[in-house]
VOBATOR-937580 format. One record per residue (C-alpha): residue in three letters; chain; x, y, z. Coordinates in pm, 1 decimal, m for minus. Each point is the difference from the previous one (the first is absolute). Last residue first. Layout:
<r->ALA | c->A | px->X | py->Y | pz->Z>
...
This chain:
<r->LEU | c->A | px->6919.9 | py->2436.8 | pz->m3029.5>
<r->ASP | c->A | px->m128.6 | py->m12.8 | pz->359.3>
<r->ARG | c->A | px->45.2 | py->369.0 | pz->90.3>
<r->LEU | c->A | px->m141.0 | py->99.0 | pz->m339.7>
<r->LEU | c->A | px->m337.0 | py->m143.3 | pz->104.0>
<r->TYR | c->A | px->m38.3 | py->245.1 | pz->290.5>
<r->GLU | c->A | px->94.6 | py->297.0 | pz->m219.0>
<r->ILE | c->A | px->m253.3 | py->m106.8 | pz->m262.3>
<r->VAL | c->A | px->m263.4 | py->m31.3 | pz->274.4>
<r->GLU | c->A | px->78.7 | py->352.3 | pz->122.4>
<r->PRO | c->A | px->m9.9 | py->141.3 | pz->m354.2>
<r->TYR | c->A | px->m345.9 | py->m154.0 | pz->m55.9>
<r->HIS | c->A | px->m145.2 | py->103.2 | pz->337.5>
<r->LYS | c->A | px->m41.8 | py->376.9 | pz->8.3>
<r->TYR | c->A | px->m49.1 | py->81.8 | pz->m367.3>
<r->GLU | c->A | px->m225.2 | py->m302.4 | pz->m52.9>
<r->LEU | c->A | px->m216.8 | py->82.6 | pz->301.4>
<r->GLN | c->A | px->m41.0 | py->357.6 | pz->m122.2>
<r->GLN | c->A | px->m85.9 | py->m135.8 | pz->m343.3>
<r->VAL | c->A | px->m283.0 | py->m206.0 | pz->151.2>
<r->LYS | c->A | px->m157.9 | py->303.4 | pz->163.7>
<r->TYR | c->A | px->28.1 | py->206.7 | pz->m319.8>
<r->GLN | c->A | px->m145.9 | py->m278.4 | pz->m214.8>
<r->VAL | c->A | px->m292.2 | py->m38.2 | pz->241.1>
<r->ASP | c->A | px->m77.4 | py->370.0 | pz->m29.5>
<r->GLU | c->A | px->25.3 | py->m27.1 | pz->m380.5>
<r->PRO | c->A | px->m238.8 | py->m297.3 | pz->0.2>
<r->SER | c->A | px->m243.3 | py->225.2 | pz->189.4>
<r->ASP | c->A | px->m40.0 | py->m27.7 | pz->375.1>
<r->GLU | c->A | px->m349.0 | py->71.1 | pz->141.2>
<r->TYR | c->A | px->m36.3 | py->m338.8 | pz->171.4>
<r->ASP | c->A | px->343.0 | py->34.5 | pz->158.2>
<r->VAL | c->A | px->268.2 | py->m250.7 | pz->m97.3>
<r->GLU | c->A | px->228.0 | py->m82.0 | pz->288.4>
<r->VAL | c->A | px->367.7 | py->m81.7 | pz->m60.5>
<r->SER | c->A | px->182.4 | py->m328.6 | pz->m0.8>
<r->GLU | c->A | px->363.7 | py->m106.1 | pz->m0.5>
<r->GLN | c->A | px->140.7 | py->m318.0 | pz->m149.6>
<r->PHE | c->A | px->356.0 | py->m136.7 | pz->m13.0>
<r->ILE | c->A | px->200.4 | py->m282.2 | pz->m159.5>
<r->VAL | c->A | px->m281.8 | py->m187.0 | pz->m171.8>
<r->GLU | c->A | px->114.3 | py->m298.7 | pz->m206.0>
<r->GLY | c->A | px->m62.5 | py->42.0 | pz->m371.1>
<r->GLU | c->A | px->m341.5 | py->m27.1 | pz->m165.7>
<r->ASP | c->A | px->m48.7 | py->362.6 | pz->m109.2>
<r->TYR | c->A | px->23.8 | py->m83.3 | pz->m370.4>
<r->ASP | c->A | px->117.1 | py->m354.8 | pz->m73.5>
<r->ASP | c->A | px->364.9 | py->m82.2 | pz->m70.7>
<r->GLU | c->A | px->121.0 | py->122.7 | pz->339.4>
<r->VAL | c->A | px->72.4 | py->338.6 | pz->152.4>
<r->TYR | c->A | px->64.0 | py->16.5 | pz->372.1>
<r->HIS | c->A | px->m253.9 | py->203.6 | pz->190.7>
<r->ILE | c->A | px->m73.6 | py->344.0 | pz->142.9>
<r->THR | c->A | px->m371.8 | py->29.2 | pz->62.3>
<r->ILE | c->A | px->m168.6 | py->333.0 | pz->45.6>
<r->GLY | c->A | px->m323.4 | py->116.8 | pz->153.7>
<r->THR | c->A | px->m374.8 | py->m33.3 | pz->m5.7>
<r->GLU | c->A | px->m266.8 | py->35.7 | pz->263.6>
<r->GLU | c->A | px->m375.9 | py->37.6 | pz->38.6>
<r->GLU | c->A | px->m72.9 | py->m130.2 | pz->m349.2>
<r->GLU | c->A | px->m305.3 | py->147.8 | pz->m168.8>
<r->ASN | c->A | px->32.7 | py->m227.8 | pz->m303.9>
<r->GLU | c->A | px->m2.1 | py->299.5 | pz->m234.9>
<r->VAL | c->A | px->260.4 | py->176.4 | pz->216.4>
<r->VAL | c->A | px->244.5 | py->m296.1 | pz->0.8>
<r->ALA | c->A | px->m65.2 | py->m61.8 | pz->m371.1>
<r->ARG | c->A | px->77.6 | py->362.3 | pz->m82.8>
<r->HIS | c->A | px->323.0 | py->m18.1 | pz->203.1>
<r->VAL | c->A | px->113.3 | py->m317.5 | pz->m177.3>
<r->HIS | c->A | px->m62.4 | py->132.1 | pz->m350.4>
<r->MET | c->A | px->159.6 | py->327.9 | pz->113.9>
<r->GLY | c->A | px->339.3 | py->m162.3 | pz->32.1>
<r->TYR | c->A | px->21.3 | py->m366.9 | pz->m96.2>
<r->MET | c->A | px->m233.0 | py->m292.8 | pz->m49.3>
<r->GLY | c->A | px->14.2 | py->m86.2 | pz->m369.9>
<r->PRO | c->A | px->153.7 | py->m341.9 | pz->59.1>
<r->GLY | c->A | px->m10.1 | py->m113.6 | pz->363.4>
<r->GLY | c->A | px->m76.1 | py->162.2 | pz->333.3>
<r->TYR | c->A | px->m304.1 | py->164.7 | pz->152.0>
<r->GLU | c->A | px->m3.5 | py->m206.3 | pz->321.2>
<r->PRO | c->A | px->284.6 | py->m251.8 | pz->31.8>
<r->LEU | c->A | px->150.2 | py->239.5 | pz->86.1>
<r->LEU | c->A | px->m73.4 | py->303.9 | pz->211.7>
<r->SER | c->A | px->m4.5 | py->261.5 | pz->m270.6>
<r->PRO | c->A | px->228.6 | py->240.8 | pz->m184.9>
<r->HIS | c->A | px->271.8 | py->m254.8 | pz->m91.1>
<r->VAL | c->A | px->367.9 | py->58.8 | pz->76.7>
<r->ASN | c->A | px->234.4 | py->m228.9 | pz->m187.3>
<r->ILE | c->A | px->311.1 | py->m200.2 | pz->72.2>
<r->VAL | c->A | px->275.4 | py->m170.0 | pz->m198.8>
<r->ALA | c->A | px->282.0 | py->m138.5 | pz->218.4>
<r->ASP | c->A | px->m142.1 | py->m331.7 | pz->116.4>
<r->PRO | c->A | px->166.7 | py->m171.1 | pz->m296.5>
<r->TYR | c->A | px->172.9 | py->258.4 | pz->m220.0>
<r->LEU | c->A | px->141.6 | py->m181.3 | pz->m305.8>
<r->ASP | c->A | px->m297.6 | py->m235.3 | pz->m10.5>
<r->LEU | c->A | px->m239.6 | py->294.9 | pz->28.0>
<r->LEU | c->A | px->173.1 | py->164.7 | pz->m297.5>
<r->ALA | c->A | px->m23.8 | py->m314.6 | pz->m212.7>
<r->ALA | c->A | px->m362.9 | py->m52.0 | pz->112.0>
<r->PRO | c->A | px->m110.7 | py->328.2 | pz->m155.8>
<r->VAL | c->A | px->m138.8 | py->290.1 | pz->205.1>
<r->LYS | c->A | px->m347.7 | py->85.7 | pz->m124.6>
<r->LYS | c->A | px->m49.7 | py->361.2 | pz->m98.6>
<r->LEU | c->A | px->m171.8 | py->281.7 | pz->188.5>
<r->PHE | c->A | px->281.0 | py->125.5 | pz->220.2>
<r->GLY | c->A | px->m157.5 | py->226.1 | pz->261.1>
<r->ALA | c->A | px->298.2 | py->m31.0 | pz->230.4>
<r->LEU | c->A | px->167.6 | py->m335.8 | pz->m51.8>
<r->ALA | c->A | px->304.4 | py->m35.7 | pz->223.7>
<r->ILE | c->A | px->297.3 | py->m199.9 | pz->m127.1>
<r->LEU | c->A | px->266.1 | py->m101.2 | pz->251.7>
<r->ALA | c->A | px->375.7 | py->m73.2 | pz->m13.9>
<r->ILE | c->A | px->89.1 | py->181.0 | pz->m322.4>
<r->ARG | c->A | px->371.6 | py->m25.7 | pz->m75.2>
<r->HIS | c->A | px->m24.6 | py->257.7 | pz->m281.7>
<r->THR | c->A | px->170.3 | py->m249.1 | pz->m231.4>
<r->LYS | c->A | px->m238.9 | py->m271.4 | pz->123.0>
<r->LEU | c->A | px->m305.1 | py->210.4 | pz->m88.6>
<r->THR | c->A | px->151.3 | py->79.2 | pz->m340.9>
<r->LYS | c->A | px->70.8 | py->m372.1 | pz->m55.3>
<r->LEU | c->A | px->m367.6 | py->m72.6 | pz->64.7>
<r->PHE | c->A | px->m87.0 | py->257.9 | pz->m264.5>
<r->ALA | c->A | px->237.0 | py->m149.6 | pz->m258.3>
<r->GLU | c->A | px->m108.8 | py->m358.8 | pz->70.7>
<r->SER | c->A | px->m359.8 | py->96.0 | pz->m59.7>
<r->GLY | c->A | px->m263.8 | py->m46.5 | pz->268.6>
<r->LEU | c->A | px->m103.0 | py->363.9 | pz->17.3>
<r->GLN | c->A | px->41.3 | py->49.2 | pz->m376.2>
<r->GLY | c->A | px->m353.3 | py->m112.3 | pz->m88.5>
<r->PRO | c->A | px->m144.8 | py->281.0 | pz->212.4>
<r->GLU | c->A | px->185.6 | py->258.9 | pz->m209.7>
<r->VAL | c->A | px->258.7 | py->184.6 | pz->200.8>
<r->VAL | c->A | px->50.9 | py->363.7 | pz->98.1>
<r->MET | c->A | px->300.7 | py->32.7 | pz->227.5>
<r->CYS | c->A | px->61.1 | py->262.3 | pz->268.1>
<r->ARG | c->A | px->329.8 | py->77.8 | pz->171.3>
<r->ILE | c->A | px->m51.8 | py->191.3 | pz->322.3>
<r->GLY | c->A | px->102.9 | py->364.2 | pz->35.3>
<r->LEU | c->A | px->m307.2 | py->89.2 | pz->205.4>
<r->LYS | c->A | px->m122.7 | py->247.2 | pz->m261.2>
<r->HIS | c->A | px->64.3 | py->m259.1 | pz->m270.8>
<r->ALA | c->A | px->m195.8 | py->m265.9 | pz->187.1>
<r->LYS | c->A | px->m292.8 | py->237.8 | pz->54.5>
<r->GLU | c->A | px->m5.3 | py->82.4 | pz->m372.7>
<r->ILE | c->A | px->m14.3 | py->m369.7 | pz->m88.5>
<r->VAL | c->A | px->m259.7 | py->m74.0 | pz->271.3>
<r->GLY | c->A | px->m246.8 | py->219.4 | pz->m188.2>
<r->ALA | c->A | px->m45.8 | py->m280.2 | pz->m250.6>
<r->LYS | c->A | px->1.7 | py->94.3 | pz->m369.7>
<r->LYS | c->A | px->240.1 | py->m276.7 | pz->m111.6>
<r->ASN | c->A | px->m209.3 | py->m252.6 | pz->191.9>
<r->ASN | c->A | px->159.6 | py->m336.8 | pz->85.1>
<r->THR | c->A | px->196.9 | py->149.4 | pz->285.4>
<r->VAL | c->A | px->317.2 | py->m90.3 | pz->183.9>
<r->ILE | c->A | px->159.9 | py->209.7 | pz->273.8>
<r->LEU | c->A | px->355.5 | py->m83.9 | pz->99.7>
<r->GLU | c->A | px->240.7 | py->36.6 | pz->289.9>
<r->VAL | c->A | px->m235.8 | py->76.0 | pz->286.5>
<r->ALA | c->A | px->220.1 | py->m18.7 | pz->306.9>
<r->GLY | c->A | px->50.9 | py->m233.9 | pz->291.5>
<r->LEU | c->A | px->143.0 | py->m53.3 | pz->347.5>
<r->GLU | c->A | px->198.8 | py->319.7 | pz->60.0>
<r->SER | c->A | px->m311.6 | py->205.3 | pz->m60.5>
<r->ASP | c->A | px->16.9 | py->370.3 | pz->m83.1>
<r->GLN | c->A | px->m199.4 | py->m10.4 | pz->m324.3>
<r->PHE | c->A | px->m192.6 | py->m315.6 | pz->100.7>
<r->PHE | c->A | px->m328.0 | py->167.7 | pz->97.2>
<r->ARG | c->A | px->31.9 | py->239.1 | pz->m294.8>
<r->ALA | c->A | px->16.6 | py->m291.5 | pz->m245.3>
<r->ILE | c->A | px->m298.4 | py->m170.0 | pz->165.2>
<r->ASN | c->A | px->m211.4 | py->316.4 | pz->m18.0>
<r->GLU | c->A | px->100.0 | py->62.8 | pz->m362.9>
<r->ALA | c->A | px->m93.5 | py->m355.9 | pz->m96.6>
<r->ASN | c->A | px->m330.3 | py->31.5 | pz->185.8>
<r->THR | c->A | px->m81.4 | py->326.1 | pz->m181.7>
<r->GLY | c->A | px->108.8 | py->m149.6 | pz->m331.4>
<r->GLN | c->A | px->m253.6 | py->154.1 | pz->m235.5>
<r->GLY | c->A | px->m71.8 | py->m325.5 | pz->m176.9>
<r->SER | c->A | px->155.0 | py->m330.8 | pz->m106.2>
<r->ALA | c->A | px->246.4 | py->m76.2 | pz->280.2>
<r->PHE | c->A | px->275.5 | py->m258.1 | pz->61.5>
<r->ILE | c->A | px->237.0 | py->98.4 | pz->279.4>
<r->ALA | c->A | px->349.2 | py->m147.7 | pz->13.2>
<r->ILE | c->A | px->172.8 | py->m9.2 | pz->337.4>
<r->ARG | c->A | px->368.8 | py->m29.1 | pz->81.4>
<r->LYS | c->A | px->140.9 | py->m126.9 | pz->326.6>
<r->MET | c->A | px->285.9 | py->199.8 | pz->149.1>
């Protein structure tokens, strides 16, 4: 059984979806949820799911103690799900090709620092894009620069609000992110 850690900063809907996807899996399970926000909704979701949750300061993510915690839990893959802090090099070095993220656009469009969540969806609507989507990619030192693993697009209608676009994109995330994680676990 391969163990997954999910890093999240917000409500945790993606984290909950991934955890539920793997509840009856023989391949993998969500072992740990990590957040940098002591008021994040993901904390309550983790407790309801019976998954250990840690609140860490961003500066602790590369610390020897935190990396030891990941090793102790035998984490094989780290999935970022709305995690709004940069992943330090020490953690990336410990998990080469095993830290992934889902981004709410078709990278390289609408990526980089400050481009997350509704910021992306507003920009898509303001620029009258005809499509958007998700990109699941490996995490590297620079924001949204890692190798693309998977992309899926969705149409943007001319009357769509940023909230409409957010809903469409979230549906893609909920469907595809757990499937891609499952696929990657087979090779770890």
